[in-house]
N, C-alpha and C positions, 0 to 999 in steps of 0.2 A: 449701437446699444452695447457693444462689447467694451465696457468701461473698466479700467484697471482699478483695483481696490488700493487703499493706502497701505504703505509698507511699514507702518508703525509697530507691528507686532513681529516682524521678522528679526531673527537673531543671526548674527554672523558667526560662523564656526570657523575658527582659525587653527584647529588642531586635527590630527588624524583620529578617527573613531575606529576603535578595534573592538567590536562587539561580537566577534565570532568565538565559538567555543570549540576547543579541540578535545577529542575523546580518544584515549588509547586503550587497547586491550592487550594483555600479555598472555592470554590463555593459549591461543593458537594462531598461526598465520594462515591456516587452511580455512578458506571461506565456507566450505561445506560444514566443518565443525561449528563454525559460528552460526550458520543458519539452523542447524539442528538444535543448538542450545537456546537460540532466541525464539524459535517457533513455539507458539502456544498450541499444545496438543492436548485435547481432552478426549480420551477414548470413549467416554460415555455420552458424548454429545453427537447427535446425528449430523450427517453431512448437510442436510437442509438447514439446520440450526446454525452451523458454521458459516454457511453461505449468507444467511440472513444477518449474522453478526458482522460479516465483512461489509455488506452493503449498508448496514445501519451504524457503522462506526463513525466517530466524530471526525476522523481524518479522511473519510471517503467523500470526494466531490463528484467526480464523474468517471473515475477509473481506479482500479486497485491492482497493484502488482502482487501476484500470488504464486505459490507453488502448489501444483496439483499432482497428487500421487494417485496413479492408477495401478492396475495389476501388472502392467508391462513396463511402465517407465515413470519418470518424474519430469513434469513439464513446468517451465516458468512462463507464465502468460500474464497479460494485462486484461482483466475482465472489466466490462463496462455495463453489462445488464444480464438479466436472466429471464427465461420464460418458464413454463411449467416443467419442461423436461431437459433444458439445455442451459449452459452458461454461454454467453456471447462475449467474444474477445474484441479487442480494439481493431484487429485485422479481419473482423467479420467471420471468424471461425465459430462453429458450434461444437461445444464439448458436451456430450450427454452426461447428465448428473448420475445416471445409473452406473457408469464405469468409474466414477471417482471414489477412491477409498479414503483419502484424506486431503484437506485443503487448508492452507495457512498462508499468512502474509510473510 
């Protein structure tokens, strides 16, 4: 029953297709400067609202690469879920929401 369909609508492509887009920035070569400029920071938005925005974003499928700022350090993690009190990373770590001061992609 695995019947092959007719090939009447197939087009032959005899040329190279270059549909990639290159983007250059001349602001700074330091990656931390770039992250600080591109991070969307809303000081009046609560942490829970920021987490909800990350999980409801159009580009969120099953994980999100985020930067989490706490009182002591800055963590780069891949989060996959949340429960009432914690964020859950792809490595099955639990990060308490109460220690998070800021979170952004």
